[in-house]
N, C-alpha and C positions, 0 to 999 in steps of 0.2 A: 504494500499500500504506500506508494510514493507520495512525495510532499507536495507536488505542484497541483494547482487548481484543476487543471485539465484531467489529471489522473485520478482525482477523487470525485468524478462525475457521478459514480455509483452511489456515493454518500448522499448527494442531494436528491437523486432519484429515490433512495431508500427513505429519506425524510418525507418526500411527498406520499409515498405508499403507506408510510406510517401515519400520516395525518389523515389518509382515507380510512385507516383503521379506527382512528379516534371518531371520525364522523359516523362510521358505521355503528360503533359502540354506543354513541349518544343518540343515534337515530332509532334505537329500539323503542317500540310502541308507537312510533310515528311513521317510519318507513318500513318496518316489518314487525312481525310478532315471533315469539319463540326465542330460544336462547342460543341456537346453533351459530347464527351469524355473529352474535355478540361474543361467544366463546372464541370463534375464529379471529376476532379483532383484538383479542386481549394482549397480543404482542406489542401493541402500538406504543405505549408510553415507555416500556422497558427498552425497546429499540431506540427510542429518542434519546434516553439517557446514555446508552452505549455509544451512539453516534456523537453525542455531545462531548463524550470523553475523547473521541477520536479527533473531532474538530478543534477542541481545545489544545490537544497535543500539537496538531499541525500549526495552529496559530502561534503557540509559544515557540515552536521550532523555527518559525519563519520571521519572528519579530525582529525589528531592527536592532542592531547592536547597542544603539544609544537609548532604546527604550527599556526601562527597568521593569522588573516584574510588578512593582506597585503601579507604575503607569499602565502596564498592560491590563492589570485588574480593573483599574478605574475606567479605562476605555471600554472594556467589555461589560462592566456593570452598567455603564451609561447607556450602552446600546440595548440593553434589555429593560432598564428602568424607564426610559422615556416612552417606548411604545406601551409598556404596562400602565403607566400613569395616564397616558392618553386613553387607553382602553377602559380604565376605571371611570374616567370622566364621562366617556360616551355611554357606558352601561348605566352609570348613575343618572345621567340625563334622561334616558328612556324609562328606566325603572322608577324614577322619582317624579313622574308626571311631567316630563319635559322641563325640568328645572335643575339647577346645580346649587349645591350648598357646601361651603368650604369645610365646615366641621365634619359632617358625615363622609365627605370625600376623603379627608385625612384618615378617618378611622377605617374606612373600607380599604384604603390603599395600604395601610400598615398591617391590616389583619389578613389580607390576601384571600378574602372569602366572599367578595360581592358576587362573583361567579364561581361556580364549583371548580372550574379548570384553572383558576388562578393559583391553586396550591403548587402547580408546576413552576411557576415563577419563583415562589419562595425557595423551593428546593434548588433550582438552577442558579439563583444568586449565591446561595451557600456554597455550591460546587464550584462556581467560577472564582469565588474568593479563595477557595482551597486549591484551585488548579495548579498555581505555580509551585506549591509545595509538593503536590502529587506528581507534577512533571519532573521535579528534581529527584524524587524517589524512583520514578520510572527510568530516568537516564542512568541513575546509579546501578539499577538492576540489569542494564544492558551490558555492562562491562565485565570482563573477567571470564574465566573458564566455566564458572558455575552459574551463568546468567539464567539458565532455564530454572535452576533451583531458587535463585534469588527472586525471579518473577513469581514463582509458585508460592514462595513464603510471603512476598508482598501481597499477592492476591488473597492468600489466607488471612493475613492481617486485616485487609480491607473488609473481608467477609466478617471477621470477628468484630471489627469496629461497627459494621452495620447492625449486627445483632445487639451489640451493647447499646447503641443509640435507640434501638427499638424498645429495649427493656428498661433503660435507665435515664432516658432524656425525653424532653417535650419541647416542641418548637412553639406552634400556634395551633389553635382549634380550627383547622381548615378541613382537609380532606385527605384520606389515605396517607401516603408517605409524607405529606406536608405536616403531619402531626409530630414528626420526629426530626431531630437535628440531622442534617445531611441526607434526609430523605430515607432513612432506614436502608433497606437492601438496594435501593436505587443507587446509593454511593458505591457499592461493589461493582455494579454494572458500569458506572462512569469510569472507575479505575480499570476494568476490563477493556473498555474502549481505549483508554490511554495506552495500555500494554499492547493491544493489537496494533494501534497505529505505530508505536515504537518498533515493533517487530518488522514492519514494512513488508508484509506479505503481499506478493502480487503474482498473477498468472501471466506469463508472456507467450505461451504456446496455445493455439486454438484447440488442439486435441486435448490438451490438459484442462482447458476451460470447459470443454464438453464433458469430460469425465468428472470434473468437480461439480458441474451443474447437475449431472445425473446422481451423484452421491448426495448432494445437498437436497435435491428433490425427494429422494428416498428417506433421508433423515427427517425432512419436514413432514412428509406424509406420515411417518411413523410417530412423530411427536404429536401431530394433529389428531391422529387416530386415538392415541392414548389420552389426550386432553378431552376429546369428545366423549370418550367411554368413561374415563375416571371422574370427570366433572369436578376436579380439585378435591376429591374426597381424601386422597392420600395427604395432601397438604393440610386439610382440616383436621385429620387424625393426628398429625405431627405437631401442628402449631396452633390448632383451634381456628378462629377467624382472624387472627392477627396477620398472618402471612398467607395471602392467597393471590390476589391480582395486583393490588395497590396498597402497600408495596408488595412486589412479587415474591412468591415462595419458590420452591424447587421447581415445580412444574412449569410455571410461567417463565421462569428464568431460562430453563433448557429450551422450551418452545420458542422463546424470543431469540435465543442464540441460533436455533436452527433457521429461523427466518433471516437473520443477518447473513448466515453462511450462504443461504440460497440467494439472497439479493446481491451479495458480493460475487458469487459465481456467475450468475446471470449477467451482471454488469460487466464482469470481465469478458464474458463471451460476447456481449454486445459490442464492446470496444474492439475486439479482435475480429469480428465478423466483417467490418468495413462495408456494411450495407448502408446506402444513403437513407433508406426508410428506417432502419433500426437506429441509425445515428440521429435522425430527426426526432424520433420518439424519445430517445434518451435525452437529447438536448431540451426538449419540451418538458419532460418530467423533471430534469435537473433545474430548469428555470423556475418551475413552479415550487420546487423543493426549497428554493431560497426565501420563500414567502410563508413558510409554514407557521412561523411565530405569529403572524397576523391572522392567519386562518384559525390558529388555536385560541387566540385571545378573543375573537369575535363570533366564532361559529355558534355558540350557545345562544347568544342574543338574537342572532339571525334566525336560528331554529325556532325560537320562542315567538317571533313575529311573523314568520312565513305563513302559519295557518290563518292569521288575521288578514294578511295581504292577499293570500291565494285561497280563499274559502272553497273554490270550486275543485281544488285538489284535496278533497277530504278522504277519498278512498285510497288505500295503498295500491300502488301500481308502478310499473317501470317508469312511466312518465313522471309521476310524482317524485320518485327517487332521483331521477336525472335532474329534475328542476331544482329540488332541494339541495342536492350535492353541488350542482352548478352554482347556485346562489351563495352557499357557504364557502365556496372557493373564490368565485369571481368578485364578490363584493369586497372582501378584505384586500385581495390582490389589486383590484381596481382602485381602491381607496389609497393604498400605499403608493401605487404608480402616480395617481393624481397629486398626492402630497409631494412626491419627489419632483414632479414637473413644476409645480408652483414654487417649491423651494429653490430650484435651480433658476427659475425666471427672476425671483426676487434677489437672489445673490448676484445674478448677472446685472440686474438694474442697479443694485448697490455699487458694484464694481465700476460700472459706467459713470455713476454719479461722483465716485471718488476720483476717477480719472479726470473728469471735467474740472473738478475743483483743483486738482493738482496742476492743471495746465496753466502756464503763465498767461496773464491777460494781455491782449494785443493793444 
């Protein structure tokens, strides 16, 4: 898994497929009934945290020599805090009868629970703050003759810390892993992602990519069959209701890792196929994957208002599914693109004004 943006296209593709899993999970009762589709989608958040570990490693590895770890952390936290605070304001505006109030806004923002999915931001901020230290541990484990053993011990320590956080810590009363410091077992998945990125695994040969994809498909099918048959009863017997989906127990963790292996293999195969059609599909999915944060922040608000705006789509149907999924993706992405365009125009205008002022008068 090399470091260049071009060669991690599969990660952005995987992010988009993971956000589709989130939308499918939260669409239960509106877009479909029954639990099978929801169980299939349970990989989504775990995959996100694994990929976040990978992208954090890439970002730290690529950072400019003059950028300190503290500056890197501030920059990354700013990039998540600003969209989050904007989302809190938008959601409060609609939920509060089309009005804004500073006091409730501050409380909602600090508690990360105005919308259920905001717990993700709370965990992610903690992991980003810890990322430089985790990166240094990851780099330390790569050196020497016993790097495999070092990485294994490091991963075991991360798993132990995850369990400790779940048993002996409390963050905020939000949802799932947001209740625990570092997100409970999500922390271990984040560290797994960092280690995976540091190992720089890649497939350079098409035949190996085909073989890897076949093995990954078999592993995924086996884990999915076990998940749909067991229905998390093994995890409930071992951990009660504490470790199941959010934060993930053994079954969801292994199932999510099988999804990651499948996406990595298929992404590598797509890169090596050199088909214009496959390339265009991957580029589109990768482009959409860069906007998953905005889809994640706003999709529940959109899902809440779509039945009011589209009352004629009351019956579950393929058309309703397509319209709802399209809206939950297109509206946040379109809003971000519009914001970027307006921001660029304002910055350009400000630069022109400064240039005019700096010109000597004739």
